[in-house]
Residue, then its C-alpha position, 0 to 999 in steps of 0.5 A: x441520516x438518509x440522503x436521496x441523491x440523483x447524482x449517481x446515475x439514479x436515486x440513491x439512497x445512503x444511510x449514515x452510519x458511524x462517524x470515522x473522521x473529521x476535518x476543518x471543513x468536513x465530516x466522514x462517516x461510514x455509510x451504505x449504498x445498495x448493500x454496499x459500505x461508502x464513505x461519506x465526507x459531508x462538507x460544512x462549506x464548499x471551497x473551489x480547492x473541494x470543487x477541484x477535487x470533485x472534478x479530479x476524482x471524476x476522472x480518475x480510474x486507477x486501483x491504487x486511487x480511491x473510487x469516486x462514487x458521485x455526489x449528493x447536494x442538500x444544504x449541504x454538498x456530501x461526496x461518496x467513495x470508497x470506504x476502506x478499513x483504515x489510514x497508513x497513518x493509523x497502521x503505522x502508529x496507532x494499530x490498535x485502532x484499526x480493524x483485527x484483520x490490519x492488527x498483524x506484524x508488519x513485516x519487512x514484505x508487507x511494506x514493501x508492499x504498501x510501497x508499492x502500491x502507493x507509488x503505483x497510484x502516484x505513477x497514475x497521476x504523473x501520467x495525468x501529468x498532475x501532482x497530488x500535492x499532499x502525500x502523506x500516510x493520512x491520506x493513503x488508505x488500506x483495506x485488510x486486503x492490503x490494498x491501498x490506495x491514494x486519496x484526499x486530491x484537494x491539493x492536486x494541481x498541474x505542475x504548470x499552475x503557480x501558487x502564491x502561498x505555501x499549500x501542503x504539509x510541512x513536513x512533506x514540502x521539498x526544499x524549492x517549495x519552501x523557497x519559491x512556492x514551486x509545485x514540480x512533478x518531482x515535489x510527490x516523489x521527494x514526499x513519498x520518499x518521507x512516507x517510505x521512511x515512515x513505513x520503514x521505520x514507524x517513526x514521526x517525522x521531524x519532532x524537534x521542530x515546533x514550527x513550519x519557519x524553523x523546519x523549513x529552514x532545516x529542510x532548505x539546508x538538507x535536513x533529512x530523516x536518519x537512514x538506519x538499519x529499519x530501512x533496508x540497505x538497498x533503499x538509502x541510496x533510493x531515499x537520499x536521491x528522492x529526497x535530494x534539494x537538487x531536482x534533477x536528481x531525484x529518480x522518476x516513478x519507474x525508478x522508484x518502483x523498479x528499486x522498491x521491487x528490487x529490494x524483495x531479493x537483496x534483503x532476504x536474511x540468509x543466516x537465518x529463517x526468522x521468516x521463510x520465504x519460498x517461491x513457485x517456479x513450476x516447469x510449466x505454467x499450471x493453472x492452480x491455487x497453492x492452499x500456503x506459501x508463506x509462513x511466519x514462523x521461527x523453526x527449522x526451515x526443513x521442517x516447516x513444510x514437512x507433514x502440514x495438513x491444510x483445511x479446504x481451500x476453496x475459499x482461498x483467492x490467490x492472484x500473482x503476477x510477473x517477476x518484481x511485482x508482489x503476489x496479491x493474497x486475500x485468505x478467507x478461511x480458517x487454517x490450522x493452529x500452526x499457521x493461523x498468523x501467517x501473512x502470505x506474501x510471495x514475490x518471485x515468479x517468472x510465470x502469472x499462476x492462478x490456481x486451486x488445490x483442494x488436497x488437505x496435505x501437502x507432501x515434499x518429496x525431495x529436501x527443501x534446502x536443494x535447489x528445487x524440490x518437488x510437492x505432490x498432492x497426488x494429481x499433479x507436481x509442482x516444483x518448487x524453488x527457494x529463494x534462500x541460499x542456505 
């Protein structure tokens, strides 16, 4: 099926591929436009919320918000957006349905990264004085490079807009919405707290309630998901505040981001080396790309780094931000058997670093358990500081 559109700056041909989802009013296909994959949402009926969704999406420009490409008007309305590999819902609960590139262990650092990406999207919406209105795993999309984006803006509104009825997904609605149909700027904070709980526990919310009436009554009286050891302890107070019945107790999104970031440093298990973490801390800011930083492995921390052979890193893309943010890593090369299942995340640096290192072997010149140690590739020397206090 081919659509021809003049709504996207010029005439564009869009080729439909397989169906990837459907809803009450629409079906969603994977499509191809100018050699780029796109999501093609074909609507059976155009209602007011769809028109509002399109108008909002036209104005959004943010790396954690799904990109809008345009609309096609035939006998149906078709919305074209950026194509993403999976939803967070599938990643958490049906990972076998995700592409192979997303079928890996969801470690704590990966989960924190996902939560931070969502938070940045919510922060952007709040900067526009908007409420998403339906923050939940089904409306959060993710790619194999772990880029995370908010989608589905059919319930997006300004905090001042009044609603005559309850809109949204009951599990994510705060008490004031059940009581007064109130939608304020903290509604997304409340919903996000539920999503964070799901990310870390990978469990479903409120499965014991069969009806919205039963659920709403318990939520109004303070019922919340249980905080357990699956959720890093540093986030317990944060979640308690985020899902508080008291609107004024809920933190702003800036504080949520700050505490989520701090969790990287607080939750390292210093008594084991189940996941080996290190952070580059060079004496000066260097322009280089180190081929390997994080090893998802069990064993002696010291021996992990000694005598490891690496293949070429010409296709290895690496970027990092300043202290408190995760470094986004895209790995597009075949690595050797020893590290083939690794997922690379580094979280601590006072520097902004990009890099390139094409050597095939790294030599450790000092004890890895010391305060810092040296990696020498025969050309440049890098000083690396361990996060571990062993």
